[in-house]
RORO-137019 format. One line per 2 residues: their letters; for each residue x, y, z of N, C-alpha, C, O, CB. Coordinates in steps of 0.05 Angstrom, whole numbers, plus 5000, padded with zeros to 4 digits. Glycine has a CB too. Layout:
BEGIN
A> X:Y:Z:X:Y:Z:X:Y:Z:X:Y:Z:X:Y:Z | ...
//
This chain:
BEGIN
ML> 9052:2716:3026:9079:2727:3033:9080:2733:3063:9061:2744:3074:9084:2753:3015 | 9101:2726:3075:9104:2731:3103:9114:2759:3109:9131:2769:3095:9123:2710:3116
TP> 9102:2771:3129:9111:2798:3137:9133:2794:3157:9131:2778:3176:9088:2815:3148 | 9155:2810:3154:9177:2808:3174:9166:2819:3201:9150:2837:3202:9203:2824:3165
SP> 9175:2807:3222:9167:2815:3249:9180:2842:3255:9203:2848:3247:9176:2794:3270 | 9165:2859:3268:9176:2886:3274:9201:2884:3294:9203:2865:3310:9153:2904:3287
LP> 9218:2903:3291:9241:2903:3308:9232:2909:3337:9213:2924:3341:9261:2923:3298 | 9246:2897:3357:9238:2903:3384:9244:2932:3391:9262:2944:3379:9252:2884:3403
AP> 9230:2943:3411:9235:2970:3418:9263:2973:3430:9273:2954:3443:9215:2980:3438 | 9276:2995:3426:9304:2998:3436:9304:2997:3466:9285:3004:3479:9316:3026:3427
TL> 9326:2986:3476:9330:2983:3505:9345:3007:3517:9365:3016:3506:9345:2956:3511 | 9336:3018:3539:9349:3039:3552:9371:3029:3569:9367:3012:3586:9330:3055:3568
IQ> 9396:3041:3566:9419:3032:3583:9433:3056:3594:9430:3079:3584:9440:3016:3566 | 9448:3051:3617:9467:3071:3627:9492:3067:3612:9503:3045:3612:9472:3067:3658
LT> 9502:3088:3599:9527:3084:3584:9550:3085:3604:9551:3101:3623:9530:3106:3561 | 9570:3067:3599:9593:3064:3616:9619:3067:3599:9617:3070:3574:9593:3035:3630
PE> 9642:3067:3611:9666:3070:3596:9669:3049:3573:9681:3054:3553:9690:3068:3614 | 9657:3025:3578:9659:3004:3558:9644:3012:3533:9649:2999:3512:9648:2979:3570
HA> 9626:3032:3534:9611:3041:3509:9625:3065:3495:9614:3077:3476:9582:3049:3517 | 9649:3072:3504:9662:3096:3494:9665:3094:3463:9660:3114:3449:9691:3101:3507
GA> 9673:3071:3452:9676:3068:3423:9650:3072:3408:9649:3085:3387:9688:3040:3417 | 9628:3061:3418:9602:3064:3405:9593:3093:3406:9581:3104:3387:9582:3046:3417
CL> 9598:3106:3430:9590:3135:3433:9607:3152:3413:9596:3170:3401:9594:3145:3464 | 9632:3145:3410:9649:3160:3391:9638:3157:3363:9638:3177:3348:9677:3151:3393
EL> 9630:3132:3355:9621:3128:3328:9594:3144:3324:9591:3157:3303:9616:3097:3322 | 9575:3142:3343:9549:3156:3339:9554:3187:3340:9541:3202:3325:9528:3148:3362
DR> 9572:3196:3357:9579:3225:3357:9589:3233:3331:9581:3254:3321:9599:3231:3379 | 9607:3218:3318:9617:3226:3292:9596:3225:3270:9595:3243:3254:9640:3208:3285
AA> 9581:3205:3270:9560:3201:3249:9538:3222:3251:9528:3232:3231:9549:3174:3251 | 9529:3227:3276:9506:3244:3280:9512:3274:3284:9497:3291:3277:9490:3234:3303
LG> 9536:3280:3296:9543:3306:3304:9569:3317:3292:9577:3339:3298:9543:3308:3332 | 9582:3301:3276:9607:3309:3264:9631:3307:3282:9653:3317:3277:9604:3338:3255
GI> 9628:3293:3304:9650:3288:3322:9657:3311:3341:9675:3327:3337:9675:3282:3306 | 9641:3313:3363:9645:3334:3383:9668:3328:3401:9684:3345:3408:9619:3338:3399
WS> 9669:3302:3410:9689:3294:3430:9708:3272:3419:9700:3257:3401:9674:3284:3455 | 9731:3270:3430:9750:3250:3423:9744:3225:3440:9727:3226:3458:9779:3259:3429
LA> 9758:3203:3434:9755:3178:3449:9762:3182:3478:9748:3172:3496:9772:3157:3437 | 9784:3197:3484:9792:3202:3511:9771:3219:3526:9766:3214:3549:9818:3217:3512
QW> 9759:3238:3512:9738:3255:3524:9714:3237:3530:9702:3240:3552:9729:3279:3505 | 9707:3219:3513:9684:3201:3517:9690:3184:3542:9672:3181:3559:9678:3183:3492
QR> 9713:3174:3544:9720:3156:3567:9718:3171:3593:9707:3161:3613:9750:3144:3564 | 9728:3196:3594:9725:3213:3618:9696:3219:3624:9687:3216:3647:9740:3239:3614
EL> 9681:3226:3604:9652:3231:3607:9637:3208:3619:9619:3212:3636:9641:3238:3579 | 9643:3184:3610:9628:3160:3618:9638:3150:3645:9625:3134:3658:9631:3138:3596
EE> 9661:3159:3654:9671:3151:3681:9660:3168:3704:9658:3158:3727:9702:3154:3682 | 9652:3192:3699:9645:3211:3720:9616:3207:3729:9598:3209:3712:9650:3240:3710
QA> 9612:3202:3755:9585:3197:3765:9567:3222:3763:9542:3219:3760:9587:3189:3795 | 9577:3246:3763:9560:3270:3762:9552:3276:3733:9539:3296:3727:9575:3294:3774
RP> 9560:3258:3714:9554:3263:3686:9537:3239:3675:9548:3221:3663:9581:3267:3669 | 9510:3240:3680:9494:3217:3670:9494:3217:3640:9489:3237:3627:9465:3218:3680
CL> 9499:3193:3629:9498:3187:3600:9480:3163:3595:9486:3141:3605:9526:3183:3589 | 9459:3167:3579:9442:3144:3573:9441:3138:3544:9446:3156:3527:9414:3150:3583
GL> 9435:3114:3537:9434:3105:3510:9409:3088:3504:9398:3076:3523:9459:3090:3502 | 9401:3088:3478:9380:3070:3469:9393:3051:3449:9405:3060:3429:9356:3085:3457
CQ> 9392:3025:3455:9405:3006:3439:9385:2985:3427:9364:2979:3439:9428:2992:3455 | 9393:2974:3405:9378:2953:3392:9400:2932:3386:9416:2936:3368:9362:2962:3365
GL> 9400:2910:3401:9422:2891:3399:9448:2905:3408:9450:2916:3430:9425:2880:3370 | 9468:2904:3390:9493:2917:3396:9495:2945:3385:9515:2958:3389:9516:2900:3385
DL> 9474:2955:3372:9475:2980:3359:9465:3003:3378:9443:3001:3390:9457:2979:3335 | 9481:3024:3381:9473:3048:3397:9458:3066:3377:9470:3077:3359:9498:3063:3409
LA> 9432:3070:3382:9415:3085:3364:9413:3115:3372:9410:3133:3355:9387:3073:3362 | 9414:3120:3398:9410:3146:3408:9425:3149:3436:9428:3130:3451:9381:3153:3410
MA> 9433:3174:3442:9445:3178:3469:9441:3207:3478:9437:3225:3461:9477:3172:3469 | 9442:3211:3503:9440:3237:3515:9457:3237:3540:9458:3218:3555:9411:3244:3522
CG> 9471:3259:3543:9490:3263:3566:9486:3290:3579:9477:3309:3566:9518:3259:3556 | 9493:3292:3604:9491:3316:3618:9510:3318:3642:9524:3298:3648:9464:3321:3628
WL> 9512:3341:3655:9527:3346:3677:9509:3355:3700:9494:3374:3695:9548:3365:3672 | 9510:3344:3723:9495:3354:3745:9512:3374:3760:9534:3367:3771:9486:3330:3764
VV> 9504:3398:3762:9517:3419:3776:9497:3431:3797:9479:3445:3790:9527:3441:3756 | 9502:3424:3822:9486:3431:3844:9456:3422:3837:9451:3398:3838:9488:3461:3849
DE> 9438:3440:3831:9410:3432:3826:9403:3435:3796:9380:3437:3789:9390:3448:3844 | 9422:3436:3779:9418:3439:3750:9429:3417:3735:9451:3407:3741:9430:3465:3739
LH> 9414:3408:3714:9424:3388:3694:9432:3404:3669:9416:3417:3656:9401:3367:3687 | 9458:3404:3663:9468:3417:3639:9471:3395:3618:9489:3378:3619:9495:3432:3645
IT> 9452:3396:3598:9452:3375:3578:9474:3382:3557:9473:3403:3544:9423:3373:3564 | 9492:3364:3555:9516:3369:3538:9512:3357:3510:9526:3366:3491:9541:3358:3552
LV> 9494:3337:3506:9494:3324:3481:9468:3307:3478:9460:3293:3496:9517:3306:3479 | 9457:3309:3456:9434:3291:3447:9440:3284:3419:9445:3301:3401:9405:3306:3450
AV> 9440:3257:3414:9448:3248:3387:9431:3224:3379:9426:3206:3396:9478:3241:3385 | 9421:3223:3354:9406:3201:3344:9418:3193:3317:9423:3211:3301:9375:3207:3342
AR> 9422:3168:3313:9433:3158:3287:9414:3169:3265:9390:3168:3269:9436:3127:3286 | 9426:3178:3244:9410:3189:3222:9388:3171:3212:9366:3180:3207:9429:3196:3199
EH> 9394:3146:3208:9375:3126:3197:9352:3120:3218:9332:3107:3211:9390:3099:3190 | 9354:3130:3242:9334:3124:3262:9319:3150:3272:9304:3149:3291:9347:3111:3286
RR> 9324:3172:3258:9311:3197:3265:9282:3197:3258:9274:3181:3241:9324:3220:3252 | 9266:3215:3270:9238:3219:3265:9222:3195:3275:9200:3189:3264:9233:3223:3235
RG> 9232:3180:3296:9218:3157:3307:9214:3161:3337:9206:3142:3350:9234:3131:3301 | 9219:3184:3347:9214:3190:3376:9237:3182:3394:9235:3184:3418:9189:3176:3385
LG> 9259:3173:3383:9282:3166:3400:9295:3189:3413:9303:3187:3437:9302:3152:3384 | 9297:3212:3400:9309:3235:3412:9293:3244:3435:9304:3250:3457:9311:3258:3392
RR> 9266:3246:3432:9248:3253:3454:9251:3233:3478:9252:3241:3501:9219:3255:3443 | 9250:3208:3471:9252:3188:3492:9277:3189:3509:9276:3188:3533:9250:3161:3480
IL> 9300:3192:3495:9326:3192:3509:9329:3218:3525:9341:3217:3547:9350:3188:3488 | 9319:3240:3515:9321:3265:3529:9302:3265:3553:9311:3275:3574:9315:3289:3511
EE> 9278:3255:3551:9260:3253:3574:9273:3235:3596:9271:3242:3619:9233:3241:3565 | 9285:3214:3588:9298:3196:3607:9321:3210:3621:9323:3207:3645:9309:3172:3593
LM> 9337:3226:3607:9359:3240:3619:9348:3261:3639:9358:3264:3661:9377:3254:3597 | 9327:3275:3630:9314:3295:3647:9303:3283:3672:9305:3295:3694:9293:3310:3632
QT> 9291:3259:3670:9281:3245:3694:9303:3236:3713:9301:3238:3737:9265:3221:3686 | 9325:3228:3701:9348:3220:3716:9359:3243:3732:9365:3241:3756:9370:3208:3698
GF> 9362:3266:3718:9371:3290:3731:9352:3298:3754:9362:3306:3776:9373:3312:3711 | 9326:3296:3750:9307:3304:3771:9310:3285:3794:9311:3294:3817:9278:3303:3760
RR> 9313:3259:3789:9316:3240:3812:9342:3245:3827:9344:3238:3850:9316:3211:3801 | 9362:3257:3814:9386:3263:3827:9388:3290:3839:9410:3299:3848:9407:3260:3809
GA> 9365:3305:3840:9364:3331:3854:9363:3356:3836:9363:3378:3846:9388:3333:3871 | 9363:3352:3810:9362:3376:3792:9333:3386:3791:9314:3371:3788:9372:3369:3762
TR> 9330:3412:3792:9305:3425:3790:9301:3438:3763:9278:3443:3755:9302:3446:3812 | 9322:3443:3749:9322:3456:3723:9342:3442:3704:9361:3430:3713:9328:3487:3725
AT> 9337:3445:3679:9356:3434:3658:9360:3456:3638:9342:3472:3632:9345:3407:3645 | 9385:3456:3628:9393:3475:3607:9408:3461:3585:9420:3441:3589:9410:3498:3618
LE> 9407:3474:3560:9423:3464:3538:9426:3486:3519:9413:3507:3520:9410:3440:3525 | 9445:3481:3500:9447:3500:3478:9439:3485:3452:9445:3461:3449:9476:3512:3475
VA> 9426:3500:3434:9418:3489:3408:9425:3509:3387:9422:3533:3391:9389:3481:3407 | 9434:3499:3364:9441:3516:3342:9416:3531:3333:9395:3519:3330:9454:3501:3319
AR> 9420:3557:3328:9397:3574:3321:9382:3565:3296:9359:3570:3293:9406:3602:3318 | 9397:3550:3278:9385:3540:3253:9375:3511:3255:9367:3500:3235:9405:3543:3231
NG> 9376:3499:3278:9369:3472:3282:9339:3468:3288:9330:3464:3311:9387:3459:3304 | 9323:3470:3267:9294:3470:3269:9284:3445:3283:9269:3447:3303:9281:3471:3241
PG> 9292:3421:3275:9283:3397:3289:9290:3396:3319:9273:3389:3336:9294:3373:3275 | 9314:3404:3325:9322:3404:3355:9305:3425:3369:9295:3418:3391:9353:3411:3358
KG> 9302:3448:3359:9287:3469:3372:9259:3460:3376:9247:3465:3397:9288:3495:3356 | 9247:3446:3356:9219:3436:3359:9218:3415:3381:9199:3416:3398:9209:3424:3331
LY> 9236:3397:3383:9236:3377:3404:9238:3391:3431:9223:3385:3449:9259:3358:3400 | 9257:3409:3433:9262:3421:3460:9237:3438:3468:9230:3438:3492:9287:3439:3459
EA> 9225:3451:3450:9201:3467:3456:9178:3449:3465:9163:3455:3483:9193:3484:3430 | 9176:3425:3452:9155:3406:3459:9160:3396:3487:9140:3389:3500:9154:3382:3438
LG> 9184:3396:3497:9190:3386:3524:9190:3408:3544:9197:3404:3568:9218:3371:3524 | 9183:3433:3535:9180:3455:3554:9203:3475:3556:9202:3494:3571:9174:3445:3581
FR> 9224:3470:3541:9248:3488:3541:9240:3515:3528:9224:3516:3510:9272:3475:3525 | 9251:3537:3540:9247:3562:3530:9274:3577:3527:9292:3573:3543:9228:3577:3547
TA> 9277:3593:3506:9302:3608:3501:9305:3630:3522:9287:3646:3526:9303:3619:3472 | 9329:3631:3534:9335:3652:3554:9358:3670:3545:9364:3690:3558:9342:3639:3580
GI> 9371:3662:3523:9394:3679:3515:9407:3667:3490:9398:3646:3479:9415:3681:3538 | 9427:3681:3481:9442:3672:3456:9471:3673:3462:9481:3691:3474:9436:3691:3432
RH> 9485:3652:3452:9515:3652:3452:9523:3656:3423:9521:3638:3407:9528:3623:3464 | 9533:3681:3417:9540:3688:3391:9566:3674:3382:9586:3674:3397:9542:3719:3388
GY> 9565:3662:3358:9589:3648:3347:9597:3625:3363:9621:3618:3363:9612:3666:3344 | 9580:3611:3377:9585:3589:3396:9597:3564:3382:9615:3551:3393:9560:3581:3410
YR> 9586:3558:3359:9594:3532:3346:9619:3537:3327:9624:3560:3319:9570:3519:3329 | 9633:3515:3321:9657:3516:3304:9652:3531:3278:9669:3546:3267:9667:3488:3298
NG> 9628:3528:3267:9622:3541:3241:9613:3570:3244:9606:3584:3225:9599:3525:3226 | 9614:3580:3268:9607:3607:3274:9578:3612:3280:9569:3635:3285:9615:3624:3252
ED> 9562:3590:3279:9533:3594:3284:9528:3600:3313:9542:3592:3331:9517:3569:3275 | 9507:3616:3317:9498:3622:3344:9483:3599:3357:9472:3582:3344:9480:3646:3343
AL> 9485:3598:3384:9470:3579:3400:9449:3593:3416:9453:3615:3426:9489:3564:3418 | 9427:3581:3418:9405:3590:3436:9408:3575:3462:9410:3551:3462:9377:3585:3424
IQ> 9409:3591:3484:9411:3579:3511:9381:3574:3520:9365:3593:3521:9427:3598:3531 | 9375:3549:3526:9348:3543:3533:9347:3529:3561:9365:3515:3569:9335:3524:3512
WV> 9324:3535:3575:9320:3525:3602:9292:3512:3605:9274:3520:3590:9324:3548:3624 | 9289:3494:3623:9264:3483:3630:9264:3476:3661:9284:3467:3672:9257:3458:3613
NL> 9241:3480:3673:9238:3470:3701:9231:3441:3701:9213:3432:3686:9216:3487:3717 | 9245:3426:3717:9240:3396:3717:9218:3388:3737:9207:3366:3736:9266:3382:3724
NR> 9211:3407:3755:9191:3400:3775:9164:3410:3768:9149:3418:3786:9200:3412:3802 | 9157:3410:3742:9131:3421:3734:9110:3400:3734:9087:3406:3727:9134:3433:3707
//
């Protein structure tokens, strides 16, 4: 019996306005739809907002976006397609975004994570993020967000 050949490793890409539809689909599937198509288009047009994706063929498997504000990278979104989770894609895309921010002058990065998001908190902790505060009732469902920071020049 022949064994199927393994899938090639996902390719890292800079997301552009042409990817807005794919970003919207992954956003809806993985995060419940944080942004509209118009918001995605604006996000992907702005140079101070790096957005990266991991693709396999035409499929967007993971993405991470942020805003560069002076010397800080504000990570606005990390998403991985449900069927591709637990394969290191979230870590890879977030590390790439953090490196991009550092190359563009960021010395620190921040993000919010849902207080009950165990996998997310574990990933961020593994990358050196530490909780610095809480935003009570931050999410639509009323859940608190933990404000986390990491130094990028470590």
